[in-house]
N, C-alpha and C positions, 0 to 999 in steps of 0.2 A: 380501521383499527387505530386507536389512540396510542401513540408512543410517548411516554413521559420519561422513561429511564432507558438509556442505552448502555449495554455492556461492551467495552472495547478490550479485546484480548491482544496483548502485545503493546509495549510502550516504546518501541523503536521510533525511528524518524517518521514513518507513515502513521503508526498507531497514535503517537502523541498529537500529530496533526489532525487525525480523525477525532480524537477526544476534544481537542480545542474547538474544532468546527461545530460539534454538537453543543458544547457548552456555550459558545457564542450565540447559538440559535435559541438559547433558553432551555435546553434539555439537560436533565441530570445525567451524569456519566459515572459509571463504575469502570475504572481503568485497572486492568489486571496484568501483572507480569510476574514471572517467577523470581525476579531479582529486585530487592529493595533499592539497590544502587541505580538500577535502570529506571525505576519509578521516580526516585528523587531527581535524577538527571532530566527526565521528561518534564516533571513539574517545574523545575528550575528554568528550562528552556521556554516552556509555555509562559511562565511569569515574565521572563525577559521580553518575549515577543509582544505580549500584550502591553507592557509598560512602555516599550520603545514606540509602539504605534500611538499610544496616548501622548507621549512626549513630543512626537513629531507632528501630532495633530492630524494623522492620517487614519485614525481609528474610526470605524463606522459602527461601533458597538452601541446598542441601546443602553447597555448596562456597563458599569465600570469594570476595570480589569480584576479587582478583588472579587466582585460578584461572580464574574465568569469563572475565575479560578476555583472559587468555593463550590461550584457545581460539580467539580471532578473529585471523586473519592477513589483513593488508591487501595489496592489489596494484592496480596501475593497468592491468593488461592481462587480457583475457578468457582468454588462454592459461593463466592460473593455475587455470582451472576444468577442466583436462584430466583430472584424476584424482578429481573429486568424484563422489559417489553420487547427488546430487539438486541441482537448481538452482531457486532462487526469484528471479525477475526483477522488479525494482521501478523500472524507468526511467520516464521521463515518458510521459504518455498521448498519445503522438504515434506514429502507426502507422509512419511511415518510420523513426523511431529504433528502435522495437521490432523492426521487420522486420530491420534490419541486425544487431541483437544476436542474434536467433534464427538467422539464416543462419550467423553466425560460430560460435556455440556448438554448433550442430548438427554442424558439421564437426569441432569440437574434442572433444566428449564422446562416450564410447563408447556403443554401442547398449545400451538398457536404462536409461540415466540419464533420469529423469523431469524435465520442465520444468514448474515451477509458475509460472503467469502471474499476477502480482499486479497486477490491473487492475480499474478500476471500471467500464469500459464497453467496452473492445475485445473483440470476439467471439473466443472461444477457438478455434473451428473455423478462423478466419482465421489465427490464429497457427500452429496445427498444420499448415496447408496449405503453409507455407514451410519446413517441416522434413521430414526423412525418417522421422519418428517421430510422426505425428499421434495414434497410440493412446497415446503417452506424454506428451501435453501436457494439462494440466488447469489450471483457474483456481483460484487461492488468493487470495481478496480479504480481506487482513488489514485490521483497523481500527486507527485511531490513538487512543491510544498502544498499540502492539502488545503490549508485555509485560503490560499490565493488562487487556486484553480477552480474554474467555473464548471468544468465538465467531468463527468464520471462515466466510465465504460461499464454498462450494466449487462450482465451475462445471464441469459435464461438457460437453465439446465433442462434436461429432457422432461422432468416432472414438475418443474416450477409452475405454480398455479397463476392464474390471472390476478387473484387477490394479492398474492405475494408480490407480484410485479407492480401492481397499483400502489400498494403500501410503500414499497421501496422508492418508487419514483416520487411519491408525495413527500416522503421523508427528505429526500434529496432537495426537493423544492424548498422545504423549510430551511435548509442550509444555504439557499441561494444558488444551488447547483443544478445543472441540467443533466439528466441521465440519458445516454444514448444506448439503446438496446441492440445487442449483437448476438450472434449465434454461439453455441458452445463448442468451438473448435480450439485445439491447443494454441495458446498464445493469443486467442481471440483476434482482434484486429491490431491494436496498438503494438503489442509486443511481437506479434508475428512479423510485423514490418520493422519495428525499431531494433529488436535484438540482433537480427542479422546485419543491420546497418552498423551498429556499434561494433559487433564482432569483426566485420570486414574492415572497419576503421582501425581496429587493433592489429589486424593482419598487416595493414599498410605501414604502421609504425614498426611492427616486428620485422617486416621485410625491408625496412629502411627506404621505403618509397617517399615518405615525408615524416617530419616530426609531428608530435601530438599537437603542438601549437599551430602548425601550418594546416594540418587536417581540419582543425576547428575553424581556423580563419577562412578556409575555402567554403565551408558550409554556411558561415555567417555572411561572408562577402558575396558569394556566388548565388546563394539561394535565399538570403534574407532571414535565415534562422536566427533566433535569439541566442541559442547556444549551439556549439558544435557537438558531435557525437561523443567525443571523449570527455568534454566538460559534463555532458549529460550522464555519462557512465560514472564519473566521480560523484555526481550528485545522488544518483540512485544507489550506488555502492557496488563495487566490483564483485563482491560475493553474491549479491542478488542477480547481477548480470550473468554470472557463471551458472547459478542455479536455474535461471530462466532459459538460457540457451541450451542447457543440458536437457531440460524437460522437453523442449522443442525437438532436439535431436533424437531423444528416446521415443517421442510420440510419432514423428514422421518417418524415422529411419532414413533420413535424407542427409547426405554429407554436407549440404550447404549450411547446416546448423551446427557443424562440429566446432567446439570451442577453440579459439586461437590459443596455441601453447603459451604465448606471452600473457594472456589472461590467466591461465592456470598458475603460471609462475608468480604473478603479482598477488594473486589471492593467497598462495602458499606463503608469500613473504609478508602478508599482513598489510599490503598496500591497497586498501579497500576504498580509497577516495576520501571525500570530505569528512566522513565520520571517524576516520582513522588519522586525519591530518595530512595524509599523503596518498596519492594515487598517480594519475598521469600528471598532476600538479601538486605543489606543496601549499598547504593552507595554514 
C-alpha cells in the first residue's frame, strides 16, 4: 500500500512530533486539532526545531526546513482527513474522547485507510471494535521527542491483519524508525513497566523518603539512565501519567497501579511538567 498523505489527529507534544517526522520523510501531512491556538503553537515549535537543527549543522534533512514545514497542512475539522491514506491519532488518553474521534473518522475515511492508535494504555482491540475496519486498526506508540526516537512500540489488536502490520512497519522504516511488535495487553510493555516506576517514585517524594532531585540522581548515577523517573514524568506530562496509570488500575484491578495522591494534587494544581512550565521542576 502506497502512503502519500498521512492525517495526524492532535497537535500536542506527541502529535506535532509525529507530524514533523512524517514531513521530514517527504510525506504530506494533514495536522488536525480542535484548537487554532494549539495548531499555531505546534507549527511554531516545529519551525523552531527545524531551524535550530539547520543553524547548528546537525540537521540530516534531505530538504530544507521550509520545504518540510510546507508539507504540513493544518485544519480544525476531522473532515480534512477524508482523502488521506493513513491516520495517526494522538488525542488524550480518555476513552470517551478517543471513541468519538474513531466513530467520526471511520465514517469519513475510505475503506483501506489504516488507523494508527498512538496510545500508551488504551487496548487496540477496543478501538477497533467501534470501527467498521478492526483489521485496519493498529497501535503505534511513539515516544517523546518523536523526531529523535528510533523505536516505536507497535501493538497488534485481536483483529489486526498481516497486511496492516506490514504497511505500518514499512511506513515506520520510511521514518527511520524500527517498530517492535508487542501483544495487546493494557499498558503494553513500555507503560506497564514505566508508569508504576514513575508512580512509585512520586510516592517516595510524597512520603519524604527523598527529594525529586535525589530520586532522579540515583536512577542516573546508579543505573546509567539518561533521565530520572520524575524528569521523565515532567517530559511526558503529569496529566498523561495520571491518565495512563488510571487506565492500568481500572484494567487490572490491582492496587499496585493506584495513583499516588501527590500526583492527583499536582494535576489538580496544573503542575503538569514541561508543557506547563512547572512540575517536579521549574522550566
